[in-house]
Backbone as numpy.savetxt, mean C-alpha at the origin, in Angstrom:
# Nx Ny Nz CAx CAy CAz Cx Cy Cz
-73.66 -34.33 44.22 -72.26 -34.23 44.27 -71.80 -33.20 43.26
-70.92 -32.43 43.73 -70.43 -31.34 42.88 -69.07 -31.77 42.36
-68.97 -31.70 41.09 -67.66 -32.06 40.51 -66.84 -30.79 40.27
-65.63 -30.97 40.47 -64.71 -29.86 40.30 -64.12 -29.91 38.91
-64.15 -28.76 38.28 -63.54 -28.68 36.94 -62.21 -27.94 37.13
-61.21 -28.58 36.71 -59.90 -27.93 36.81 -59.49 -27.46 35.42
-59.10 -26.25 35.41 -58.63 -25.66 34.15 -57.12 -25.50 34.26
-56.43 -26.12 33.32 -54.96 -25.97 33.30 -54.59 -25.00 32.19
-53.79 -24.07 32.53 -53.36 -23.11 31.53 -52.20 -23.69 30.73
-52.26 -23.44 29.45 -51.16 -23.82 28.58 -50.11 -22.71 28.65
-48.87 -23.05 28.83 -47.85 -22.00 28.84 -47.75 -21.36 27.45
-47.63 -20.07 27.43 -47.54 -19.35 26.15 -46.08 -19.32 25.71
-45.85 -19.58 24.45 -44.50 -19.58 23.90 -44.30 -18.28 23.14
-43.94 -17.23 23.83 -43.73 -15.94 23.19 -42.71 -15.17 24.01
-42.15 -14.13 23.38 -41.20 -13.24 24.05 -41.90 -11.96 24.47
-41.40 -11.42 25.52 -41.94 -10.13 25.92 -41.25 -9.04 25.11
-41.79 -7.85 25.13 -41.23 -6.74 24.38 -39.82 -6.41 24.87
-39.58 -6.50 26.14 -38.26 -6.22 26.70 -37.24 -7.23 26.19
-37.61 -8.49 26.17 -36.70 -9.53 25.67 -36.37 -9.31 24.20
-37.34 -8.95 23.40 -37.12 -8.70 21.98 -36.18 -7.51 21.80
-36.40 -6.43 22.58 -35.56 -5.23 22.45 -34.12 -5.52 22.87
-33.92 -6.29 23.93 -32.57 -6.64 24.37 -31.88 -7.51 23.32
-32.57 -8.48 22.79 -32.01 -9.35 21.75 -31.65 -8.57 20.50
-32.52 -7.65 20.11 -32.28 -6.83 18.94 -31.04 -5.94 19.16
-30.93 -5.36 20.34 -29.77 -4.52 20.66 -28.47 -5.30 20.64
-28.47 -6.49 21.23 -27.27 -7.32 21.22 -26.90 -7.75 19.80
-27.90 -8.06 19.00 -27.64 -8.42 17.61 -27.02 -7.28 16.83
-27.51 -6.06 17.04 -26.94 -4.90 16.38 -25.50 -4.65 16.83
-25.25 -4.86 18.10 -23.89 -4.68 18.62 -22.92 -5.68 17.99
-23.32 -6.92 17.92 -22.47 -7.94 17.29 -22.26 -7.63 15.81
-23.31 -7.21 15.12 -23.20 -6.85 13.71 -22.26 -5.67 13.51
-22.32 -4.67 14.38 -21.43 -3.51 14.28 -19.97 -3.93 14.48
-19.71 -4.82 15.42 -18.34 -5.28 15.65 -17.82 -6.04 14.44
-18.63 -6.91 13.88 -18.22 -7.70 12.72 -17.97 -6.78 11.52
-18.85 -5.82 11.27 -18.68 -4.91 10.14 -17.45 -4.02 10.31
-17.18 -3.56 11.52 -15.99 -2.74 11.73 -14.72 -3.57 11.51
-14.73 -4.83 11.91 -13.60 -5.70 11.66 -13.39 -5.93 10.17
-14.46 -6.14 9.43 -14.36 -6.33 7.97 -13.82 -5.07 7.31
-14.32 -3.91 7.72 -13.86 -2.65 7.15 -12.38 -2.43 7.44
-11.96 -2.65 8.68 -10.55 -2.48 9.05 -9.67 -3.47 8.30
-10.10 -4.70 8.17 -9.32 -5.71 7.45 -9.18 -5.35 5.98
-10.24 -4.84 5.38 -10.18 -4.43 3.97 -9.19 -3.29 3.76
-9.22 -2.32 4.65 -8.28 -1.19 4.54 -6.84 -1.65 4.74
-6.63 -2.54 5.69 -5.28 -3.05 5.95 -4.76 -3.85 4.76
-5.63 -4.65 4.16 -5.23 -5.44 3.00 -4.88 -4.53 1.83
-5.66 -3.48 1.60 -5.38 -2.54 0.51 -4.06 -1.81 0.74
-3.81 -1.40 1.97 -2.55 -0.72 2.28 -1.36 -1.66 2.09
-1.50 -2.89 2.52 -0.42 -3.87 2.35 -0.14 -4.12 0.88
-1.18 -4.21 0.07 -1.01 -4.40 -1.37 -0.28 -3.22 -1.98
-0.64 -2.00 -1.58 0.03 -0.82 -2.10 1.50 -0.79 -1.71
1.82 -1.15 -0.46 3.21 -1.18 -0.03 4.01 -2.23 -0.80
3.42 -3.37 -1.05 4.11 -4.41 -1.81 4.38 -3.96 -3.23
3.40 -3.31 -3.85 3.57 -2.81 -5.21 4.65 -1.74 -5.26
4.64 -0.82 -4.31 5.66 0.23 -4.25 7.03 -0.38 -4.04
7.15 -1.34 -3.15 8.43 -1.99 -2.89 8.95 -2.70 -4.14
8.07 -3.36 -4.85 8.47 -4.08 -6.06 8.95 -3.11 -7.14
8.21 -2.01 -7.35 8.62 -1.03 -8.36 9.95 -0.38 -7.98
10.13 -0.08 -6.70 11.38 0.53 -6.24 12.54 -0.44 -6.42
12.34 -1.68 -6.09 13.40 -2.68 -6.23 13.78 -2.85 -7.69
12.81 -2.87 -8.58 13.12 -3.02 -10.01 13.91 -1.82 -10.53
13.53 -0.60 -10.11 14.24 0.60 -10.55 15.68 0.60 -10.05
15.87 0.24 -8.78 17.22 0.22 -8.23 18.07 -0.89 -8.84
17.48 -2.01 -9.15 18.22 -3.09 -9.82 18.69 -2.64 -11.19
17.82 -1.99 -11.93 18.19 -1.51 -13.27 19.29 -0.45 -13.16
19.13 0.48 -12.22 20.15 1.51 -12.03 21.50 0.89 -11.69
21.54 0.00 -10.73 22.81 -0.58 -10.31 23.45 -1.40 -11.43
22.64 -2.10 -12.21 23.17 -2.87 -13.34 23.81 -1.95 -14.37
23.14 -0.83 -14.67 23.69 0.10 -15.66 24.88 0.87 -15.12
24.86 1.23 -13.84 25.98 1.99 -13.26 27.25 1.13 -13.22
27.10 -0.16 -13.02 28.27 -1.04 -13.01 28.95 -1.10 -14.38
28.24 -0.75 -15.45 28.77 -0.84 -16.81 29.35 0.48 -17.33
29.28 1.56 -16.56 29.76 2.85 -17.06 31.28 2.93 -16.95
31.84 3.89 -17.73 33.29 4.12 -17.68 33.68 5.01 -16.51
32.92 6.12 -16.31 33.28 7.03 -15.23 32.12 7.98 -14.93
32.23 8.59 -13.78 31.27 9.63 -13.38 31.80 10.95 -13.93
30.95 11.69 -14.66 31.39 12.98 -15.20 30.87 14.16 -14.38
29.72 14.03 -13.74 29.18 15.10 -12.88 28.18 14.48 -11.91
28.02 15.16 -10.78 27.05 14.67 -9.81 26.58 15.80 -8.92
25.38 15.62 -8.37 24.80 16.48 -7.35 23.89 15.58 -6.53
23.31 16.08 -5.46 22.42 15.21 -4.67 21.19 14.71 -5.43
20.82 15.38 -6.52 19.64 14.95 -7.28 19.96 14.53 -8.71
21.23 14.50 -9.09 21.59 14.25 -10.48 22.91 13.49 -10.55
22.94 12.43 -11.34 24.17 11.70 -11.62 24.36 11.64 -13.12
25.56 11.98 -13.60 25.86 11.89 -15.04 27.10 11.02 -15.19
26.99 10.01 -16.06 28.06 9.06 -16.31 28.45 9.09 -17.78
29.68 8.66 -18.06 30.05 8.33 -19.43 29.81 6.83 -19.56
28.88 6.48 -20.43 28.48 5.08 -20.55 29.53 4.29 -21.31
29.38 2.96 -21.35 30.33 2.08 -22.01 30.46 2.38 -23.50
29.42 2.97 -24.12 29.48 3.30 -25.55 29.94 4.73 -25.82
30.37 5.44 -24.78 30.87 6.79 -24.93 29.80 7.87 -24.78
28.54 7.51 -24.75 27.45 8.47 -24.58 27.22 8.79 -23.12
26.39 9.77 -22.89 26.06 10.16 -21.52 24.86 9.37 -21.02
24.94 8.97 -19.77 23.83 8.33 -19.06 23.58 9.17 -17.82
22.34 9.62 -17.67 22.00 10.52 -16.57 20.81 9.98 -15.80
20.91 10.06 -14.47 19.78 9.77 -13.59 19.44 11.07 -12.87
18.20 11.50 -13.02 17.75 12.78 -12.50 16.53 12.58 -11.62
16.64 13.05 -10.37 15.50 13.00 -9.46 14.86 14.37 -9.41
13.56 14.43 -9.72 12.80 15.68 -9.67 11.91 15.62 -8.43
12.26 16.43 -7.42 11.53 16.40 -6.15 10.12 16.94 -6.30
9.91 17.90 -7.21 8.57 18.46 -7.40 7.62 17.46 -8.04
8.12 16.74 -9.04 7.29 15.73 -9.72 7.36 14.37 -9.02
8.30 14.22 -8.07 8.50 12.98 -7.32 8.81 11.81 -8.25
9.70 12.06 -9.24 10.05 11.04 -10.23 11.55 10.87 -10.31
11.98 9.69 -10.70 13.36 9.39 -11.03 13.40 9.07 -12.51
14.14 9.88 -13.26 14.18 9.71 -14.72 15.56 9.24 -15.17
15.56 8.47 -16.24 16.78 7.99 -16.88 16.87 8.67 -18.24
17.99 9.36 -18.45 18.19 10.08 -19.71 19.47 9.53 -20.32
19.35 8.98 -21.52 20.47 8.36 -22.22 20.59 9.02 -23.58
21.81 9.38 -23.95 22.05 9.99 -25.25 21.61 9.05 -26.37
20.77 9.56 -27.25 20.31 8.76 -28.38 19.09 7.90 -28.08
18.58 7.94 -26.87 17.39 7.15 -26.50 16.34 8.07 -25.92
15.13 7.59 -25.86 14.03 8.36 -25.26 14.20 8.38 -23.75
13.80 9.48 -23.14 13.84 9.61 -21.68 12.79 8.70 -21.07
13.20 7.95 -20.06 12.26 7.05 -19.39 12.14 7.43 -17.92
10.96 7.20 -17.38 10.72 7.42 -15.96 10.86 6.09 -15.25
11.87 5.99 -14.41 12.12 4.73 -13.70 11.23 4.55 -12.49
10.88 5.66 -11.82 10.14 5.56 -10.58 9.24 6.77 -10.43
7.99 6.53 -10.04 7.06 7.63 -9.77 6.62 7.55 -8.31
6.23 8.69 -7.76 5.75 8.72 -6.38 6.86 8.56 -5.37
8.08 8.95 -5.72 9.22 8.83 -4.83 9.30 10.10 -3.97
9.12 9.96 -2.66 9.10 11.12 -1.77 10.46 11.75 -1.57
11.51 10.96 -1.52 12.84 11.53 -1.35 13.89 10.59 -1.93
14.93 11.22 -2.47 16.06 10.47 -3.03 17.24 11.41 -3.03
18.38 10.93 -2.61 19.58 11.75 -2.58 20.76 10.88 -2.97
21.55 11.36 -3.93 22.74 10.65 -4.36 23.93 11.17 -3.56
24.85 10.30 -3.25 26.09 10.68 -2.56 27.24 9.95 -3.22
28.36 10.64 -3.38 29.53 10.07 -3.99 30.60 9.92 -2.91
31.19 8.75 -2.83 32.27 8.50 -1.88 33.47 8.00 -2.67
34.65 8.44 -2.27 35.86 7.98 -2.93 36.67 7.13 -1.97
37.33 6.14 -2.53 38.16 5.27 -1.70 39.50 5.91 -1.46
């Protein structure tokens, strides 16, 4: 009697080269999307922070200007880039916008000149009478 020997193959647990290459490509694609999102988010956050800082500095400068202008006696001279007032103490108070330096300066008789705002792209004063 002849006995039959049956050989059963064990299934191999491995990936083919094509499967590995497709998986690697998909992984790189997902990684590229995630990194581009992180990069874009970082740039947006930095820009938002800069805008908030600029807005805060501008608001502080305008608050100080309006507070001081409310206390003056009268306007003595003006132009679109320059305002000169007679202050409550009789001295001159001047606000000067320098378009080349992009600064707004405060000049007060008897005090040091201060720069109220830097990086100002445009500013124009206008006088209206009632």
